[in-house]
C-alpha positions as CSV (number, residue, x, y, z in Angstrom):
1,M,-22.4,-73.9,-171.4
2,K,-25.3,-76.1,-172.4
3,R,-26.1,-77.0,-176.0
4,A,-28.8,-75.1,-177.8
5,N,-32.0,-77.0,-178.4
6,K,-33.7,-77.2,-181.8
7,Q,-35.9,-74.1,-181.1
8,E,-32.9,-72.0,-180.1
9,M,-30.9,-73.2,-183.2
10,D,-33.9,-72.4,-185.4
11,A,-34.2,-68.9,-183.9
12,R,-30.5,-68.3,-184.4
13,T,-30.6,-69.5,-188.0
14,S,-33.6,-67.3,-188.7
15,K,-31.9,-64.3,-187.2
16,A,-28.8,-65.0,-189.4
17,A,-31.0,-65.4,-192.5
18,E,-32.8,-62.1,-191.7
19,L,-29.5,-60.2,-191.3
20,L,-28.1,-61.7,-194.5
21,A,-31.3,-60.9,-196.4
22,K,-31.0,-57.3,-195.2
23,G,-27.7,-57.1,-197.0
24,H,-25.2,-57.6,-194.2
25,S,-22.0,-59.5,-195.1
26,A,-21.4,-63.0,-193.8
27,T,-18.6,-61.7,-191.6
28,T,-20.8,-59.0,-190.1
29,V,-23.6,-61.5,-189.5
30,T,-21.1,-63.9,-187.9
31,S,-19.9,-61.2,-185.5
32,E,-23.5,-60.1,-184.6
33,V,-24.7,-63.7,-184.0
34,A,-21.7,-64.4,-181.8
35,E,-22.4,-61.3,-179.8
36,I,-26.2,-61.6,-179.6
37,Y,-26.2,-65.3,-178.5
38,G,-22.9,-65.3,-176.6
39,I,-21.4,-68.1,-178.7
40,S,-18.0,-68.5,-180.3
41,R,-17.2,-67.2,-183.8
42,R,-16.8,-70.8,-184.9
43,Q,-20.3,-71.6,-183.8
44,A,-21.6,-68.3,-185.2
45,R,-20.0,-69.2,-188.6
46,R,-22.0,-72.4,-188.6
47,V,-25.2,-70.5,-187.8
48,T,-24.5,-68.0,-190.5
49,A,-23.9,-70.8,-193.1
50,A,-27.2,-72.3,-192.0
51,G,-28.9,-69.0,-192.5
52,M,-27.5,-68.7,-196.0
53,D,-28.6,-72.3,-196.7
54,L,-32.1,-71.3,-195.5
55,I,-32.2,-68.4,-197.9
56,V,-31.1,-70.6,-200.8
57,K,-33.7,-73.2,-199.8
58,D,-36.4,-70.6,-199.7
59,F,-35.4,-69.5,-203.3
60,D,-35.5,-73.1,-204.4
61,E,-38.9,-73.7,-202.9
62,I,-40.5,-70.7,-204.6
63,N,-38.7,-71.6,-207.8
64,I,-38.1,-68.1,-209.2
65,E,-35.0,-66.5,-210.4
66,R,-34.0,-63.2,-208.9
67,P,-30.8,-61.9,-210.6
68,Q,-30.8,-58.7,-208.6
69,M,-30.9,-60.6,-205.3
70,V,-28.3,-63.0,-206.4
71,A,-26.1,-60.1,-207.5
72,K,-26.5,-58.5,-204.1
73,L,-25.7,-61.7,-202.3
74,L,-22.6,-62.1,-204.4
75,V,-21.4,-58.6,-203.6
76,N,-22.0,-59.1,-199.9
77,L,-20.1,-62.4,-199.9
78,E,-17.2,-60.7,-201.8
79,E,-17.3,-58.0,-199.1
80,G,-17.2,-60.7,-196.5
81,M,-14.1,-62.2,-198.2
82,Q,-12.4,-58.9,-198.2
83,K,-13.0,-58.3,-194.5
84,A,-11.9,-61.9,-193.7
85,L,-8.7,-61.2,-195.6
86,L,-8.1,-57.9,-193.7
87,H,-8.6,-59.7,-190.3
88,N,-6.7,-62.8,-191.3
89,Q,-9.7,-65.0,-190.8
90,T,-9.1,-67.8,-193.3
91,S,-12.1,-69.9,-192.3
92,G,-14.4,-66.9,-192.9
93,L,-12.7,-66.4,-196.3
94,A,-13.2,-70.0,-197.2
95,A,-16.9,-70.0,-196.0
96,C,-17.6,-67.0,-198.2
97,A,-15.8,-68.4,-201.2
98,K,-17.7,-71.7,-200.8
99,Q,-21.0,-69.8,-200.7
100,I,-20.1,-67.8,-203.8
101,I,-19.1,-71.0,-205.7
102,N,-22.4,-72.7,-204.7
103,L,-24.6,-69.6,-205.4
104,A,-23.0,-69.0,-208.8
105,G,-23.1,-72.7,-209.8
106,L,-19.3,-72.8,-210.2
107,A,-18.7,-76.1,-208.4
108,A,-16.4,-78.3,-210.4
109,D,-17.9,-81.5,-211.8
110,S,-16.4,-84.4,-209.8
111,N,-15.9,-86.4,-212.9
112,Y,-13.9,-83.6,-214.6
113,N,-10.5,-84.5,-213.2
114,S,-11.0,-88.2,-212.9
115,R,-8.5,-89.2,-215.6
116,G,-6.3,-92.0,-214.5
117,G,-3.0,-90.2,-213.7
118,R,-0.8,-87.6,-215.3
119,R,0.3,-87.7,-218.9
120,S,3.6,-86.4,-220.1
121,Y,3.7,-85.0,-223.6
């Protein structure tokens, strides 16, 4: 199978973003993208992640806060985590968890645990 060119990748990413914006979970979008474009689930997960990044980028560009949309996305990602757990898809679970962490701003500060070793008290 030949590699997708930039136009094809952009079309796939746009389709994934459209499905995510309509409220479909990341797991559902991954399955649909894999089926529509005849690609592996692994490739479809990358496309879905790129679609999520596109949505986040769009929100950043318009510089508005939309708590309802963020709440909806969090619920969808949690649903995706649940489905990934049911289907024993650890990579899907990790992808959803990563997006929740990024979306909610929960990423740990890289300097937080930078103390020089363990201390015993």
